[in-house]
C-alpha positions as CSV (number, residue, x, y, z in Angstrom):
1,M,105.3,118.3,122.8
2,C,104.1,115.6,119.5
3,A,100.6,114.8,120.4
4,V,101.0,111.6,119.2
5,G,99.3,109.2,121.9
6,N,98.9,111.8,124.0
7,A,95.6,111.7,126.0
8,V,95.3,115.1,127.0
9,A,95.1,115.3,122.8
10,G,92.5,112.7,122.1
11,W,94.2,111.1,119.7
12,P,93.9,106.9,120.3
13,A,97.4,105.5,120.3
14,P,98.3,102.3,118.0
15,D,98.1,99.2,119.0
16,W,101.3,98.1,117.4
17,V,100.0,94.5,117.7
18,R,97.6,94.8,115.3
19,P,98.3,93.2,112.1
20,W,98.6,96.0,109.4
21,N,100.7,97.7,111.7
22,A,103.4,94.9,111.8
23,P,105.6,96.7,109.2
24,F,105.7,99.5,111.4
25,A,105.3,98.9,114.7
26,D,109.8,99.2,115.4
27,D,109.9,102.2,114.5
28,G,106.2,103.6,115.0
29,S,107.5,102.5,119.0
30,V,110.7,104.6,118.7
31,V,108.7,107.6,117.7
32,R,105.9,107.2,119.8
33,A,108.5,107.2,122.6
34,A,110.4,110.0,121.8
35,C,107.2,112.1,121.7
36,D,106.0,111.0,124.4
37,A,109.5,112.5,126.0
38,G,108.8,116.0,124.8
39,V,110.5,115.9,121.4
40,P,108.2,117.3,118.6
41,L,107.1,115.0,116.0
42,P,109.4,116.1,113.0
43,Q,112.3,116.2,115.2
44,A,111.3,112.7,116.2
45,L,110.8,111.2,112.7
46,T,113.8,112.8,111.4
47,Q,116.0,110.9,113.9
48,S,113.8,107.4,113.5
49,V,115.1,107.7,109.5
50,G,118.2,108.5,110.0
51,G,120.6,110.2,107.1
52,A,119.3,108.5,104.2
53,G,115.8,110.1,104.7
54,P,114.2,113.4,104.5
55,R,114.3,116.0,107.0
56,F,110.6,116.4,108.7
57,V,109.7,120.1,109.7
58,P,106.8,121.7,111.0
59,Q,104.3,122.6,108.8
60,T,104.9,126.4,109.3
61,E,108.1,126.2,107.4
62,L,106.0,125.4,104.3
63,P,105.8,129.0,102.8
64,E,101.9,130.3,102.1
65,G,101.1,129.6,98.4
66,M,103.7,126.8,97.6
67,A,102.9,123.7,97.0
68,Y,103.3,120.9,99.4
69,E,104.7,118.2,97.1
70,Q,106.8,121.0,95.5
71,F,108.6,122.2,98.6
72,I,109.3,118.3,99.2
73,F,111.1,118.0,96.1
74,E,113.2,121.5,96.3
75,T,114.0,121.0,99.6
76,G,113.8,117.3,100.8
77,A,112.4,118.1,103.7
78,V,108.9,117.3,104.7
79,P,106.3,119.3,106.2
80,T,104.5,117.8,109.3
81,R,101.8,118.3,111.4
82,E,101.7,117.4,115.0
83,G,98.9,113.9,115.0
84,L,98.5,110.4,113.6
85,H,97.8,111.5,110.0
86,D,101.8,112.8,109.8
87,F,102.8,109.9,112.1
88,F,102.0,107.6,109.6
89,N,103.2,109.6,106.8
90,G,106.5,109.8,108.3
91,L,106.8,105.8,108.9
92,V,106.2,104.8,105.5
93,W,108.6,107.5,104.4
94,K,111.1,105.0,106.3
95,R,109.9,101.9,105.3
96,F,109.3,103.3,101.3
97,P,111.8,105.8,100.5
98,A,112.4,105.2,97.1
99,T,108.8,104.9,96.1
100,K,107.5,107.8,98.3
101,R,110.6,109.9,96.6
102,L,109.4,108.6,93.3
103,L,105.9,110.0,93.8
104,N,106.9,113.0,95.1
105,R,109.4,113.7,91.6
106,L,105.8,112.1,89.7
107,Q,104.0,115.0,91.5
108,A,106.4,118.0,90.7
109,A,106.8,116.7,87.3
110,E,103.2,117.4,87.1
111,I,103.2,120.8,88.8
112,A,105.9,122.1,86.7
113,Q,103.7,121.0,83.4
114,A,100.1,122.2,84.6
115,G,100.8,124.2,87.7
116,V,98.9,123.7,90.8
117,G,95.4,124.8,89.7
118,Q,92.5,124.0,91.7
119,V,92.0,120.7,89.9
120,R,94.6,118.2,90.3
121,G,94.2,116.4,86.8
122,P,94.3,112.3,86.6
123,V,97.5,111.9,87.3
124,R,97.9,114.0,90.4
125,D,95.0,112.5,91.6
126,A,95.9,108.8,91.1
127,I,99.4,109.8,92.8
128,T,97.6,111.5,95.8
129,L,95.2,108.2,95.8
130,F,97.9,106.0,95.8
131,D,99.8,107.9,98.6
132,E,97.0,108.0,100.7
133,N,95.5,104.9,100.5
134,A,97.4,101.9,98.5
135,V,97.8,98.6,99.7
136,L,100.0,96.2,98.1
137,L,99.3,92.1,97.8
138,Q,101.8,89.3,96.8
139,A,99.2,86.5,96.8
140,P,98.5,83.1,95.0
141,D,97.1,84.1,91.8
142,A,93.7,82.2,92.5
143,L,93.2,85.4,95.3
144,W,94.2,87.7,92.7
145,E,91.6,86.7,90.7
146,A,88.8,86.4,93.1
147,L,90.0,90.1,94.3
148,I,89.7,91.5,90.8
149,A,86.2,89.9,90.2
150,R,85.0,91.3,93.7
151,E,84.1,87.4,94.8
152,W,84.2,88.3,98.5
153,T,83.2,84.9,99.1
154,R,85.2,82.9,97.4
155,L,88.3,84.9,97.9
156,F,87.8,85.5,102.1
157,V,85.8,82.4,102.6
158,E,86.4,79.4,99.6
159,L,90.3,80.5,99.4
160,R,90.8,81.4,103.0
161,P,93.5,78.7,103.4
162,L,95.3,80.7,100.7
163,W,95.6,83.8,102.9
164,A,98.5,81.1,104.6
165,Q,100.6,82.0,101.7
166,A,99.4,85.8,101.0
167,R,101.3,89.1,102.1
168,L,99.4,92.0,102.4
169,I,100.8,96.0,103.5
170,G,99.0,99.0,103.5
171,F,101.2,102.0,101.9
172,G,98.5,104.8,102.4
173,H,99.5,106.9,105.7
174,A,95.3,108.1,105.8
175,L,94.4,104.1,105.4
176,L,96.9,103.5,108.5
177,E,95.4,106.3,110.4
178,K,91.4,105.4,110.1
179,L,92.9,101.5,111.0
180,V,93.9,103.3,114.6
181,S,90.2,103.1,115.2
182,P,88.9,100.3,112.8
183,Y,85.7,99.9,111.5
184,K,84.4,97.5,109.1
185,S,83.8,99.8,106.3
186,I,87.7,101.2,105.9
187,T,88.6,100.2,102.2
188,G,92.2,100.2,100.7
189,H,92.9,100.9,97.1
190,V,95.3,97.5,96.1
191,Y,97.6,98.3,93.4
192,R,96.7,95.7,90.9
193,T,100.5,94.5,89.7
194,P,101.3,91.9,92.6
195,V,104.4,91.9,94.0
196,P,106.4,89.3,93.3
197,P,106.8,86.0,95.5
198,E,110.4,85.9,95.0
199,L,110.7,89.3,97.0
200,G,109.4,87.1,100.3
201,N,108.6,89.5,103.0
202,D,111.5,91.6,102.0
203,V,110.0,95.2,102.6
204,A,113.2,97.2,101.6
205,A,113.0,94.8,98.1
206,W,109.4,95.6,97.8
207,D,110.1,99.4,97.9
208,R,113.1,98.7,95.2
209,W,110.8,96.7,93.1
210,L,107.6,99.4,93.5
211,A,109.8,103.1,92.6
212,A,111.4,101.0,90.0
213,R,107.9,100.3,87.6
214,L,105.6,102.8,88.8
215,T,104.9,105.6,86.3
216,A,103.0,108.3,85.5
217,S,101.3,107.2,83.0
218,E,100.3,103.9,84.4
219,L,99.0,106.1,87.2
220,A,96.6,107.7,85.5
221,T,94.8,104.9,84.6
222,K,93.6,103.9,87.8
223,P,95.7,100.4,88.4
224,F,93.6,99.9,92.0
225,T,91.0,97.7,93.3
226,P,88.9,98.2,96.0
227,L,89.5,95.9,99.2
228,P,87.7,96.3,102.6
229,V,90.7,95.4,104.7
230,L,89.4,94.2,107.7
231,G,88.2,91.0,106.0
232,V,91.7,90.0,105.6
233,P,91.6,86.7,107.0
234,G,93.3,87.3,111.0
235,W,93.1,91.4,110.7
236,W,89.7,91.2,112.7
237,P,88.0,88.8,115.1
238,A,84.3,89.3,113.4
239,S,85.6,87.8,110.0
240,Q,85.6,84.3,111.3
241,D,82.3,84.1,111.1
242,P,81.5,83.6,107.0
243,A,78.3,86.2,107.7
244,F,80.6,89.0,107.7
245,Y,80.8,88.9,104.4
246,E,76.9,89.2,103.4
247,D,77.1,92.9,104.4
248,A,76.8,94.6,100.9
249,T,77.0,97.6,102.0
250,V,80.7,96.9,102.5
251,F,81.8,94.1,100.2
252,R,79.7,95.7,97.3
253,P,79.2,93.6,94.1
254,P,81.2,94.5,90.9
255,R,79.0,97.1,88.7
256,Q,76.9,95.9,86.2
257,T,77.3,97.3,82.8
258,M,74.6,98.6,80.6
259,E,73.9,96.6,77.9
260,T,73.5,98.7,74.4
């Protein structure tokens, strides 16, 4: 039986009213309902994505010694374990199929070139970071400038009204898994290219745009900037108090460069 939302298994159920879950709530509710009815998670996810998406198969179908990414590339099937981590991975596959396929192709190309090895290398590391922890942001320029500069008080307090014009989606499934049990220091990696405003809130358009522009060479530059996601206005009640952002262990200042 699928373990997502199963209290006996000790895994907390996602709270679909949380803003970070909004893009995945409809699909997630359907998959969880199937699981609660006794459908295994791989089967429930496959039913949810339909014919346009990948097949999700039990983790036991991944041959010993074969890279997870290579298996997906060769078979079109995603090995899936029972649990929240792979549950959210499946939901991201549903919402961002073109981008997930691209990331898999990039991983497979790196494996073909350099083998699996004990060290992934900069491109595979960056692809994995994107897949696990990336955040996509559509926002006014002033918010971007403050974010890149890590001017947290300006970003979240002084410019707070501008967040009404922003849209943010967590792409990384490990990030979404962490947010099931929120804590202040959860930090995502914002992809440093703004989502074009003309795409509005059309997630399918976001997916097509992202899949058309991501490259291995760009990812190798680590095009990310950190964002403690519970600082986003409206995401966490405590952030209504400006003092929330004074915690320098979470809202860290920019690194100082050494003068020579």
